[in-house]
TORLUMDO-273945 format. One record per residue (C-alpha): residue in one letter; chain; residue number from 1; y, x, z. Coordinates in pm, 1 decimal, padded with zeros to 6 digits. Layout:
<sites>
(site a; A; NUM; (Y; X; Z))
...
</sites>
This chain:
<sites>
(site m; A; 1; (00000.0; 00000.0; 00000.0))
(site a; A; 2; (00343.6; 00133.6; -00092.7))
(site r; A; 3; (00563.4; 00236.8; 00195.4))
(site i; A; 4; (00882.4; 00029.6; 00226.8))
(site e; A; 5; (01192.7; 00244.2; 00247.0))
(site r; A; 6; (01403.6; 00103.3; 00530.0))
(site t; A; 7; (01758.9; 00170.0; 00636.4))
(site i; A; 8; (01736.8; 00313.7; 00987.6))
(site i; A; 9; (02001.1; 00196.1; 01233.7))
(site g; A; 10; (02009.4; 00368.8; 01571.6))
(site i; A; 11; (02182.0; 00221.6; 01877.6))
(site f; A; 12; (02321.4; 00479.1; 02122.0))
(site g; A; 13; (02529.0; 00485.1; 02439.3))
(site r; A; 14; (02526.8; 00496.3; 02818.6))
(site i; A; 15; (02288.4; 00327.7; 03056.3))
(site n; A; 16; (02373.4; -00043.9; 03077.5))
(site a; A; 17; (02637.5; -00024.7; 02803.0))
(site g; A; 18; (02458.5; -00304.8; 02615.8))
(site k; A; 19; (02229.5; -00120.1; 02373.1))
(site s; A; 20; (01923.3; -00337.4; 02431.7))
(site t; A; 21; (02140.8; -00648.2; 02428.3))
(site a; A; 22; (02268.8; -00537.4; 02086.3))
(site m; A; 23; (01912.6; -00497.5; 01962.0))
(site n; A; 24; (01819.6; -00844.3; 02086.8))
(site l; A; 25; (02129.8; -00996.2; 01928.6))
(site l; A; 26; (02028.5; -00859.7; 01588.8))
(site t; A; 27; (01661.3; -00956.0; 01612.3))
(site q; A; 28; (01737.2; -01288.8; 01783.3))
(site q; A; 29; (01452.9; -01232.0; 02026.3))
(site e; A; 30; (01380.5; -01024.3; 02335.5))
(site t; A; 31; (01278.8; -00715.0; 02143.6))
(site s; A; 32; (01413.0; -00491.0; 02419.6))
(site l; A; 33; (01397.7; -00560.4; 02792.1))
(site v; A; 34; (01743.4; -00619.1; 02939.8))
(site d; A; 35; (01804.4; -00560.4; 03309.7))
(site a; A; 36; (02086.9; -00440.1; 03530.8))
(site q; A; 37; (01854.9; -00175.6; 03675.3))
(site p; A; 38; (01958.9; 00162.9; 03525.8))
(site g; A; 39; (01709.7; 00329.5; 03293.0))
(site t; A; 40; (01529.2; 00012.1; 03183.9))
(site t; A; 41; (01482.7; 00153.8; 02833.8))
(site a; A; 42; (01240.1; 00435.8; 02905.9))
(site d; A; 43; (01172.8; 00539.4; 02547.8))
(site i; A; 44; (01291.9; 00460.6; 02196.9))
(site r; A; 45; (01201.4; 00105.6; 02098.7))
(site s; A; 46; (01195.0; 00003.7; 01734.3))
(site a; A; 47; (01202.3; -00323.7; 01545.9))
(site l; A; 48; (01160.9; -00401.8; 01177.1))
(site m; A; 49; (01378.8; -00670.0; 01022.5))
(site e; A; 50; (01569.6; -00766.8; 00711.4))
(site i; A; 51; (01948.7; -00768.7; 00720.0))
(site h; A; 52; (02061.9; -00967.0; 00420.5))
(site a; A; 53; (02345.1; -00736.2; 00314.6))
(site i; A; 54; (02139.3; -00419.4; 00368.3))
(site g; A; 55; (01774.6; -00500.8; 00299.3))
(site p; A; 56; (01472.8; -00383.1; 00499.9))
(site c; A; 57; (01585.9; -00213.7; 00820.6))
(site k; A; 58; (01438.4; -00033.4; 01116.5))
(site l; A; 59; (01635.0; -00067.6; 01440.5))
(site l; A; 60; (01609.1; 00195.3; 01714.3))
(site d; A; 61; (01705.6; 00106.3; 02071.9))
(site t; A; 62; (01743.5; 00435.6; 02256.5))
(site a; A; 63; (01748.6; 00532.9; 02622.0))
(site g; A; 64; (02082.7; 00584.1; 02797.7))
(site l; A; 65; (02218.6; 00934.3; 02760.4))
(site d; A; 66; (02360.7; 00961.3; 03110.9))
(site e; A; 67; (02048.4; 00929.1; 03325.2))
(site e; A; 68; (02048.0; 01214.8; 03574.9))
(site s; A; 69; (01691.1; 01324.3; 03636.9))
(site q; A; 70; (01427.6; 01551.1; 03486.1))
(site l; A; 71; (01280.3; 01247.7; 03307.3))
(site g; A; 72; (01631.6; 01150.4; 03204.8))
(site e; A; 73; (01680.1; 01485.4; 03033.4))
(site k; A; 74; (01361.4; 01429.9; 02832.8))
(site k; A; 75; (01488.2; 01085.3; 02732.6))
(site r; A; 76; (01821.2; 01238.5; 02637.8))
(site r; A; 77; (01659.4; 01491.4; 02405.1))
(site k; A; 78; (01455.1; 01222.1; 02233.3))
(site t; A; 79; (01762.3; 01004.0; 02195.3))
(site l; A; 80; (01971.5; 01280.1; 02041.1))
(site d; A; 81; (01680.7; 01372.7; 01812.8))
(site a; A; 82; (01682.5; 01013.4; 01688.2))
(site i; A; 83; (02030.6; 01062.7; 01542.3))
(site e; A; 84; (01868.8; 01300.3; 01293.0))
(site e; A; 85; (01671.8; 01010.3; 01145.7))
(site v; A; 86; (01930.0; 00735.3; 01116.9))
(site d; A; 87; (02130.4; 00610.3; 00822.4))
(site l; A; 88; (02383.0; 00459.2; 01065.3))
(site a; A; 89; (02457.2; 00549.2; 01428.1))
(site v; A; 90; (02588.3; 00256.6; 01634.2))
(site l; A; 91; (02771.7; 00372.1; 01947.0))
(site v; A; 92; (02778.9; 00087.8; 02200.3))
(site i; A; 93; (03054.7; 00121.7; 02459.8))
(site d; A; 94; (03142.5; -00092.2; 02757.7))
(site p; A; 95; (03513.7; 00003.8; 02768.6))
(site v; A; 96; (03551.7; -00088.9; 03134.8))
(site q; A; 97; (03246.0; 00112.9; 03235.1))
(site a; A; 98; (03368.9; 00413.2; 03033.9))
(site l; A; 99; (03721.6; 00403.9; 03175.3))
(site a; A; 100; (03595.4; 00371.6; 03530.5))
(site s; A; 101; (03376.7; 00679.7; 03485.8))
(site e; A; 102; (03682.4; 00883.7; 03381.0))
(site h; A; 103; (03482.1; 01080.0; 03125.2))
(site l; A; 104; (03343.6; 01034.7; 02773.3))
(site a; A; 105; (03060.9; 01290.5; 02771.5))
(site v; A; 106; (02805.4; 01047.8; 02629.9))
(site e; A; 107; (03033.7; 00913.8; 02360.6))
(site d; A; 108; (03141.7; 01265.3; 02266.8))
(site s; A; 109; (02782.9; 01388.1; 02230.0))
(site v; A; 110; (02688.6; 01100.5; 01997.9))
(site a; A; 111; (03004.5; 01120.0; 01787.1))
(site t; A; 112; (02992.6; 01499.4; 01758.4))
(site l; A; 113; (02626.1; 01512.8; 01657.2))
(site a; A; 114; (02665.3; 01228.0; 01407.1))
(site r; A; 115; (02954.9; 01409.8; 01243.2))
(site k; A; 116; (02768.1; 01741.5; 01242.4))
(site l; A; 117; (02467.7; 01582.3; 01070.3))
(site g; A; 118; (02678.9; 01375.4; 00833.4))
(site r; A; 119; (02556.0; 01042.1; 00968.2))
(site p; A; 120; (02785.0; 00736.4; 00938.6))
(site l; A; 121; (02909.3; 00622.2; 01281.2))
(site c; A; 122; (03047.9; 00291.1; 01400.9))
(site v; A; 123; (03159.7; 00172.9; 01746.3))
(site v; A; 124; (03078.6; -00159.0; 01909.1))
(site f; A; 125; (03283.0; -00246.5; 02218.9))
(site n; A; 126; (03068.3; -00470.2; 02436.5))
(site r; A; 127; (03320.5; -00714.2; 02577.7))
(site h; A; 128; (03264.1; -00935.5; 02882.6))
(site h; A; 129; (03443.0; -01253.3; 02986.1))
(site d; A; 130; (03551.2; -01088.6; 03312.4))
(site d; A; 131; (03682.6; -00760.8; 03167.2))
(site d; A; 132; (04029.5; -00817.3; 03317.3))
(site r; A; 133; (03881.4; -00864.5; 03664.9))
(site r; A; 134; (03662.7; -00556.8; 03627.2))
(site l; A; 135; (03961.1; -00351.7; 03513.2))
(site a; A; 136; (04187.1; -00461.5; 03798.4))
(site p; A; 137; (04095.7; -00172.7; 04031.9))
(site t; A; 138; (04193.1; 00080.2; 03763.1))
(site g; A; 139; (04532.3; -00074.2; 03691.5))
(site a; A; 140; (04466.2; -00039.2; 03316.1))
(site t; A; 141; (04460.6; -00297.8; 03040.0))
(site i; A; 142; (04171.6; -00354.3; 02800.8))
(site a; A; 143; (04384.1; -00207.6; 02521.3))
(site q; A; 144; (04426.7; 00112.4; 02722.6))
(site a; A; 145; (04053.9; 00124.5; 02797.9))
(site r; A; 146; (03974.1; 00092.8; 02426.3))
(site r; A; 147; (04226.3; 00362.1; 02335.0))
(site f; A; 148; (04075.6; 00591.8; 02598.0))
(site c; A; 149; (03729.0; 00545.4; 02445.8))
(site l; A; 150; (03841.8; 00591.4; 02086.3))
(site s; A; 151; (04022.1; 00915.3; 02171.4))
(site v; A; 152; (03691.8; 01103.6; 02168.9))
(site l; A; 153; (03606.2; 01015.4; 01807.9))
(site p; A; 154; (03651.1; 01286.0; 01541.8))
(site d; A; 155; (03809.8; 01024.1; 01312.6))
(site p; A; 156; (03934.4; 00728.7; 01521.2))
(site a; A; 157; (04124.6; 00567.6; 01234.3))
(site g; A; 158; (03834.2; 00594.2; 00990.7))
(site t; A; 159; (03555.2; 00480.3; 01224.6))
(site p; A; 160; (03456.4; 00112.5; 01192.8))
(site v; A; 161; (03507.5; -00067.1; 01527.6))
(site l; A; 162; (03395.7; -00413.3; 01640.1))
(site d; A; 163; (03470.2; -00599.4; 01964.3))
(site l; A; 164; (03225.9; -00869.1; 02066.8))
(site d; A; 165; (03026.4; -01005.9; 02355.1))
(site l; A; 166; (02677.9; -00879.5; 02271.3))
(site s; A; 167; (02522.1; -01149.4; 02490.3))
(site d; A; 168; (02669.9; -01424.0; 02268.5))
(site a; A; 169; (02382.3; -01532.1; 02042.8))
(site g; A; 170; (02628.3; -01695.9; 01806.8))
(site r; A; 171; (02769.2; -01358.8; 01703.1))
(site s; A; 172; (02450.9; -01224.1; 01538.2))
(site t; A; 173; (02560.3; -01293.8; 01181.0))
(site g; A; 174; (02899.3; -01129.6; 01230.7))
(site f; A; 175; (02734.7; -00830.3; 01395.7))
(site a; A; 176; (02492.3; -00786.7; 01104.4))
(site t; A; 177; (02775.9; -00813.6; 00852.2))
(site f; A; 178; (02972.9; -00547.9; 01039.0))
(site l; A; 179; (02675.0; -00311.0; 01034.7))
(site a; A; 180; (02624.2; -00364.0; 00662.1))
(site e; A; 181; (02987.3; -00276.4; 00594.4))
(site a; A; 182; (02968.6; 00026.4; 00823.5))
(site a; A; 183; (02652.5; 00154.7; 00657.7))
(site g; A; 184; (02800.8; 00115.7; 00310.3))
(site k; A; 185; (02584.9; 00149.2; 00004.9))
(site t; A; 186; (02274.7; 00360.9; 00047.6))
(site a; A; 187; (02291.7; 00668.3; -00170.4))
(site e; A; 188; (02061.1; 00659.5; -00469.5))
(site q; A; 189; (01743.8; 00855.1; -00402.7))
(site t; A; 190; (01687.7; 01180.2; -00590.9))
(site p; A; 191; (01437.6; 01120.9; -00875.2))
(site l; A; 192; (01090.0; 01245.3; -00794.7))
(site l; A; 193; (01036.0; 01400.4; -01138.9))
(site p; A; 194; (01376.7; 01426.0; -01306.4))
(site t; A; 195; (01275.4; 01620.6; -01618.7))
(site v; A; 196; (00978.8; 01419.6; -01746.3))
(site t; A; 197; (01007.4; 01199.5; -02055.4))
(site r; A; 198; (00791.5; 00935.2; -02221.2))
(site h; A; 199; (00676.1; 01190.8; -02475.2))
(site g; A; 200; (00360.8; 01362.5; -02357.4))
(site v; A; 201; (00116.0; 01316.4; -02073.7))
(site v; A; 202; (00172.1; 01434.3; -01717.9))
(site v; A; 203; (-00157.1; 01557.2; -01572.5))
(site l; A; 204; (-00210.6; 01532.7; -01198.5))
(site h; A; 205; (-00466.0; 01783.2; -01075.2))
(site i; A; 206; (-00609.2; 01639.5; -00753.0))
(site p; A; 207; (-00876.1; 01867.0; -00601.2))
(site m; A; 208; (-01024.2; 01622.6; -00350.1))
(site d; A; 209; (-01183.3; 01817.1; -00066.4))
(site e; A; 210; (-01302.8; 01768.5; 00291.0))
(site e; A; 211; (-00952.5; 01682.0; 00410.9))
(site t; A; 212; (-00887.9; 01413.0; 00149.4))
(site p; A; 213; (-00887.7; 01077.4; 00335.3))
(site s; A; 214; (-01151.1; 00824.0; 00237.4))
(site g; A; 215; (-01039.4; 00530.8; 00022.9))
(site r; A; 216; (-00697.2; 00661.8; -00077.7))
(site l; A; 217; (-00506.9; 00954.8; -00217.5))
(site l; A; 218; (-00244.5; 01159.1; -00038.5))
(site r; A; 219; (00107.1; 01019.9; -00038.4))
(site p; A; 220; (00260.3; 01273.6; -00284.0))
(site q; A; 221; (-00016.0; 01196.3; -00534.0))
(site e; A; 222; (00039.5; 00821.9; -00500.7))
(site m; A; 223; (00415.3; 00867.4; -00529.3))
(site a; A; 224; (00383.0; 01073.6; -00847.2))
(site m; A; 225; (00157.2; 00814.5; -01008.3))
(site e; A; 226; (00388.1; 00527.3; -00915.6))
(site a; A; 227; (00701.7; 00707.0; -01037.6))
(site l; A; 228; (00543.8; 00808.0; -01367.8))
(site l; A; 229; (00396.3; 00466.7; -01440.4))
(site r; A; 230; (00723.8; 00294.5; -01353.5))
(site a; A; 231; (00904.6; 00525.9; -01596.0))
(site g; A; 232; (00652.2; 00452.4; -01870.5))
(site v; A; 233; (00513.1; 00806.1; -01871.1))
(site p; A; 234; (00140.9; 00838.4; -01955.9))
(site v; A; 235; (-00061.4; 00987.6; -01669.6))
(site g; A; 236; (-00390.7; 01172.6; -01662.6))
(site m; A; 237; (-00583.5; 01275.4; -01351.0))
(site y; A; 238; (-00845.6; 01544.1; -01312.4))
(site r; A; 239; (-01038.2; 01712.0; -01034.0))
(site v; A; 240; (-01154.7; 02070.6; -01048.1))
(site d; A; 241; (-01409.1; 02154.0; -00778.7))
(site l; A; 242; (-01227.8; 02441.9; -00612.0))
(site g; A; 243; (-01539.8; 02564.1; -00437.7))
(site l; A; 244; (-01714.7; 02609.2; -00770.9))
(site a; A; 245; (-01403.3; 02743.1; -00941.8))
(site r; A; 246; (-01385.3; 03019.5; -00679.7))
(site s; A; 247; (-01760.0; 03074.5; -00655.6))
(site g; A; 248; (-01765.2; 03408.9; -00838.5))
(site n; A; 249; (-02050.6; 03287.6; -01057.7))
(site e; A; 250; (-01919.8; 03342.6; -01410.7))
(site a; A; 251; (-02121.1; 03060.9; -01567.7))
(site v; A; 252; (-02017.7; 02809.3; -01300.0))
(site v; A; 253; (-01651.7; 02910.7; -01315.2))
(site a; A; 254; (-01655.6; 02892.9; -01695.9))
(site q; A; 255; (-01803.6; 02543.4; -01684.6))
(site q; A; 256; (-01528.0; 02422.6; -01450.4))
(site r; A; 257; (-01255.8; 02584.3; -01659.6))
(site r; A; 258; (-01394.5; 02451.7; -01987.8))
(site g; A; 259; (-01408.3; 02097.0; -01853.4))
(site f; A; 260; (-01045.9; 02115.8; -01743.2))
(site l; A; 261; (-00920.7; 02265.0; -02070.9))
(site d; A; 262; (-01116.2; 02005.1; -02271.0))
(site f; A; 263; (-00941.1; 01737.4; -02066.6))
(site l; A; 264; (-00598.3; 01885.3; -02146.2))
(site g; A; 265; (-00692.8; 01915.0; -02512.4))
(site s; A; 266; (-00791.1; 01548.9; -02531.1))
(site f; A; 267; (-00422.0; 01454.4; -02521.0))
(site e; A; 268; (-00314.9; 01655.8; -02826.0))
(site a; A; 269; (-00331.2; 01354.8; -03055.1))
(site s; A; 270; (-00099.5; 01155.7; -02825.1))
(site g; A; 271; (00176.8; 01413.5; -02787.0))
(site g; A; 272; (00005.7; 01671.1; -02571.2))
(site v; A; 273; (00066.3; 01752.5; -02204.7))
(site q; A; 274; (00428.1; 01790.2; -02092.6))
(site l; A; 275; (00356.4; 01889.1; -01731.2))
(site v; A; 276; (00071.5; 01964.7; -01491.0))
(site i; A; 277; (00123.6; 01897.1; -01119.9))
(site t; A; 278; (-00134.5; 02047.1; -00888.1))
(site d; A; 279; (-00207.9; 02059.6; -00520.7))
(site s; A; 280; (-00046.7; 02376.5; -00382.1))
(site q; A; 281; (-00375.7; 02513.1; -00255.0))
(site a; A; 282; (-00509.2; 02518.9; -00613.5))
(site i; A; 283; (-00227.1; 02721.9; -00766.2))
(site d; A; 284; (-00451.2; 03031.6; -00775.2))
(site i; A; 285; (-00679.1; 02843.9; -01015.6))
(site m; A; 286; (-00427.2; 02639.6; -01209.4))
(site d; A; 287; (-00182.8; 02920.6; -01290.7))
(site p; A; 288; (-00433.4; 03124.2; -01495.9))
(site w; A; 289; (-00606.6; 02816.0; -01637.5))
(site v; A; 290; (-00312.3; 02603.7; -01755.1))
(site p; A; 291; (-00192.5; 02736.1; -02094.6))
(site r; A; 292; (00142.8; 02911.9; -02065.9))
(site e; A; 293; (00314.1; 02668.6; -02302.3))
(site i; A; 294; (00247.8; 02382.0; -02057.1))
(site p; A; 295; (00483.9; 02366.3; -01754.8))
(site l; A; 296; (00316.9; 02376.0; -01413.2))
(site t; A; 297; (00436.8; 02287.7; -01063.8))
(site t; A; 298; (00298.8; 02155.9; -00733.2))
(site f; A; 299; (00312.7; 01829.0; -00539.6))
(site s; A; 300; (00461.0; 02008.0; -00239.8))
(site i; A; 301; (00752.2; 02149.5; -00441.4))
(site m; A; 302; (00803.6; 01806.8; -00601.3))
(site m; A; 303; (00828.4; 01648.5; -00256.9))
(site v; A; 304; (01058.8; 01902.6; -00097.9))
(site n; A; 305; (01293.5; 01882.3; -00395.8))
(site q; A; 306; (01329.2; 01507.1; -00349.1))
(site t; A; 307; (01344.0; 01520.0; 00029.8))
(site a; A; 308; (01610.6; 01793.6; 00004.7))
(site c; A; 309; (01804.9; 01565.7; -00234.6))
(site g; A; 310; (01762.6; 01797.3; -00530.7))
(site d; A; 311; (01891.2; 02115.2; -00366.1))
(site m; A; 312; (01608.4; 02362.7; -00305.5))
(site s; A; 313; (01837.5; 02664.1; -00273.7))
(site v; A; 314; (01778.5; 02709.0; 00098.6))
(site f; A; 315; (01401.5; 02699.8; 00043.5))
(site l; A; 316; (01423.6; 02954.0; -00237.0))
(site e; A; 317; (01624.4; 03183.4; -00011.2))
(site g; A; 318; (01356.1; 03140.5; 00252.9))
(site t; A; 319; (01086.2; 03230.2; 00000.8))
(site r; A; 320; (01262.7; 03559.8; -00069.7))
(site a; A; 321; (01252.8; 03628.9; 00305.0))
(site l; A; 322; (00872.1; 03649.0; 00282.9))
(site d; A; 323; (00916.6; 03983.8; 00109.1))
(site g; A; 324; (01065.0; 04127.3; 00429.6))
(site l; A; 325; (00790.5; 04025.2; 00672.6))
(site k; A; 326; (00643.6; 04302.3; 00885.5))
(site a; A; 327; (00371.9; 04344.1; 01146.3))
(site g; A; 328; (00457.6; 04172.0; 01473.5))
(site d; A; 329; (00680.4; 03905.6; 01316.8))
(site r; A; 330; (00630.7; 03543.4; 01420.9))
(site v; A; 331; (00595.3; 03273.9; 01154.1))
(site l; A; 332; (00640.4; 02902.5; 01223.4))
(site v; A; 333; (00426.1; 02669.8; 01011.4))
(site a; A; 334; (00568.0; 02315.9; 01029.7))
(site e; A; 335; (00404.3; 01997.0; 00906.9))
(site a; A; 336; (00569.8; 01657.6; 00943.4))
(site c; A; 337; (00252.9; 01451.0; 00980.2))
(site n; A; 338; (-00033.2; 01440.7; 01229.1))
(site h; A; 339; (-00396.6; 01442.4; 01122.1))
(site d; A; 340; (-00715.6; 01606.1; 01234.1))
(site r; A; 341; (-00732.1; 01944.5; 01064.3))
(site i; A; 342; (-01070.3; 02048.6; 00930.8))
(site a; A; 343; (-01219.6; 02294.0; 00683.2))
(site e; A; 344; (-00966.0; 02482.3; 00467.4))
(site d; A; 345; (-00652.6; 02320.4; 00609.5))
(site i; A; 346; (-00342.6; 02460.3; 00438.3))
(site g; A; 347; (-00123.7; 02494.0; 00747.3))
(site t; A; 348; (-00373.3; 02624.2; 00999.6))
(site v; A; 349; (-00612.5; 02819.8; 00775.6))
(site q; A; 350; (-00495.4; 02900.2; 00424.3))
(site l; A; 351; (-00132.8; 03000.9; 00479.5))
(site p; A; 352; (-00201.1; 03219.2; 00786.4))
(site r; A; 353; (-00497.2; 03386.2; 00617.2))
(site k; A; 354; (-00311.7; 03463.6; 00295.4))
(site l; A; 355; (00006.2; 03587.2; 00459.3))
(site a; A; 356; (-00191.8; 03799.7; 00703.8))
(site s; A; 357; (-00374.0; 03960.4; 00411.1))
(site v; A; 358; (-00036.0; 04073.8; 00275.0))
(site v; A; 359; (00119.5; 04163.0; 00611.8))
(site p; A; 360; (-00141.7; 04232.5; 00882.0))
(site g; A; 361; (-00026.7; 04173.7; 01237.1))
(site l; A; 362; (00173.3; 03854.6; 01183.0))
(site h; A; 363; (00170.5; 03590.5; 01457.9))
(site f; A; 364; (00160.1; 03219.8; 01367.3))
(site d; A; 365; (00276.2; 02914.0; 01560.7))
(site h; A; 366; (00258.7; 02552.2; 01447.0))
(site a; A; 367; (00477.6; 02243.0; 01481.8))
(site f; A; 368; (00302.7; 01923.3; 01379.9))
(site g; A; 369; (00429.5; 01565.8; 01365.8))
(site r; A; 370; (00775.8; 01450.3; 01465.4))
(site e; A; 371; (00843.6; 01720.8; 01724.4))
(site f; A; 372; (01038.5; 02027.3; 01614.4))
(site p; A; 373; (01167.6; 02322.6; 01819.5))
(site d; A; 374; (01531.5; 02348.8; 01928.6))
(site p; A; 375; (01752.0; 02621.1; 01774.7))
(site e; A; 376; (01711.7; 02848.2; 02076.8))
(site e; A; 377; (01331.2; 02824.5; 02049.6))
(site l; A; 378; (01345.1; 02891.1; 01675.1))
(site r; A; 379; (01518.0; 03228.5; 01711.8))
(site q; A; 380; (01187.2; 03399.8; 01784.1))
(site y; A; 381; (01066.8; 03344.8; 01425.5))
(site a; A; 382; (01115.8; 03562.6; 01119.2))
(site v; A; 383; (01061.8; 03268.3; 00884.2))
(site a; A; 384; (00952.3; 02904.5; 00887.9))
(site i; A; 385; (00721.1; 02746.6; 00629.7))
(site h; A; 386; (00758.1; 02368.8; 00606.2))
(site c; A; 387; (00540.4; 02116.2; 00427.6))
(site g; A; 388; (00677.7; 01897.7; 00147.0))
(site g; A; 389; (00806.9; 01645.1; 00399.7))
(site c; A; 390; (00646.6; 01340.4; 00239.0))
(site m; A; 391; (00617.4; 01162.7; 00576.0))
(site i; A; 392; (00977.4; 01211.3; 00688.3))
(site r; A; 393; (01308.3; 01102.3; 00542.4))
(site p; A; 394; (01569.4; 01333.4; 00384.9))
(site q; A; 395; (01782.8; 01299.7; 00700.9))
(site k; A; 396; (01504.0; 01439.0; 00918.4))
(site l; A; 397; (01427.7; 01729.8; 00689.9))
(site s; A; 398; (01798.7; 01806.8; 00660.5))
(site a; A; 399; (01829.6; 01810.4; 01039.3))
(site r; A; 400; (01536.2; 02050.2; 01069.5))
(site v; A; 401; (01691.1; 02280.8; 00810.4))
(site t; A; 402; (02018.9; 02261.3; 01004.4))
(site r; A; 403; (01841.8; 02368.4; 01324.1))
(site l; A; 404; (01684.4; 02662.0; 01143.3))
(site h; A; 405; (02019.3; 02759.0; 00991.5))
(site e; A; 406; (02183.9; 02751.9; 01334.9))
(site a; A; 407; (01909.8; 02980.0; 01461.8))
(site g; A; 408; (01952.2; 03212.0; 01162.3))
(site i; A; 409; (01592.5; 03151.1; 01049.8))
(site p; A; 410; (01506.5; 03127.1; 00676.7))
(site v; A; 411; (01279.1; 02840.8; 00569.6))
(site t; A; 412; (01047.2; 02802.1; 00274.8))
(site n; A; 413; (00785.6; 02547.3; 00172.5))
(site y; A; 414; (00406.3; 02529.5; 00144.9))
(site g; A; 415; (00405.2; 02517.4; -00235.2))
(site l; A; 416; (00663.4; 02791.9; -00269.5))
(site a; A; 417; (00486.6; 03017.6; -00018.7))
(site l; A; 418; (00144.3; 02976.9; -00179.6))
(site s; A; 419; (00294.7; 03042.4; -00523.4))
(site w; A; 420; (00476.6; 03349.8; -00386.2))
(site y; A; 421; (00142.1; 03480.1; -00262.8))
(site e; A; 422; (00009.9; 03468.1; -00620.1))
(site g; A; 423; (00303.7; 03676.6; -00743.8))
(site q; A; 424; (00657.4; 03648.5; -00877.8))
(site a; A; 425; (00538.1; 03530.5; -01219.1))
(site t; A; 426; (00356.8; 03236.3; -01060.4))
(site l; A; 427; (00652.8; 03154.3; -00838.4))
(site g; A; 428; (00886.6; 03156.4; -01135.1))
(site r; A; 429; (00652.2; 02934.2; -01331.8))
(site v; A; 430; (00624.4; 02656.9; -01072.4))
(site l; A; 431; (01003.6; 02656.2; -01036.1))
(site e; A; 432; (01073.7; 02631.3; -01408.3))
(site p; A; 433; (01048.3; 02248.2; -01426.2))
(site w; A; 434; (01315.3; 02223.4; -01156.2))
(site v; A; 435; (01539.0; 02494.8; -01296.7))
(site g; A; 436; (01533.1; 02299.9; -01620.8))
(site a; A; 437; (01692.9; 02011.1; -01436.2))
(site g; A; 438; (01964.4; 02236.5; -01299.2))
(site i; A; 439; (01835.9; 02204.0; -00942.2))
(site g; A; 440; (01614.7; 02504.9; -00894.8))
(site g; A; 441; (01877.5; 02712.3; -00717.2))
</sites>
């Protein structure tokens, strides 16, 4: 089943500012527990819904950023990490609560990080019927309380602001409309395969092995098929048995190679093959087997190009850093999904083995799933090698690259690293389809 791309809206703020109430107002149900007891939201809660003016959305109700405890610090880190994922950050402020506290540390942290990551930000003032009574001890007016809160924003005049009582169920439509206007139009996604045309077949080489899940293909393979078919590009699929292709038995290897070349040749009458896309782990076989006149690249490079919004320059710079590795260096291998790793897993087996054969004495660490080290933790590494990022959104990958940049750590990609291992000629070849689109860096 195709994955629905949803606009992610994150709700941030202090404890008891009204974040969960905002979530419930949008969903029109008790999606998040609301209570006066501080720290009710213990973790990030999510809800899927459709906002008419936006489309499919995912709402994130986050924990308060001002909880003072060891557990509170863990919640705080998870909440700030969530800003990396969102298309819109909604900062909920109770202006009376903020003014009474005499500081804006929470609001400043959200606004500053959103601006740093380039995430759109809007402010919702959660107004109460008794605001004047609550403000009386301070001697301030509600207008002064609002101005105090807005003073922390990097761009107060340009930040969308809404005042409403979040507990008023009748305001849900207006709230949703405000969010749609604040989010603006979602930027058009970078094409998955920008250089292909309807003339010629694109061959997908899919070497199903022990790690291939039963009953389905991997997401990059499915995405390539869907994109090509939607564009009216003819698609062919083939599987070389990598175990046999690497067996060392000349007759067996020749049989595998002949079958693959016969398959490519079968398309000559219909315009030939315009591109071969292979799994990165098979580049050692595909590079010598695919005729030089046929362009070749990998699924991993295809994915990281799209996830990086067409700018692979930082990953190419990171690939060049592999040339400078030396014994004792630490390498971080990062993969954005979680699965049980068996047999010849790329991240835990193939990459470490191949790099260690070039530079003995390297040390490897791994970051799997949604967790990723902080900049200070990253400084111990000489280079990071990231997967194609098919299970995370461009915002998340961009935030990870930003962390690495802050730590001064170069980053490359599975497909680029495995192609680099085969030599500069192979690396140049797999990049050629992207250079042709003006996006190879």
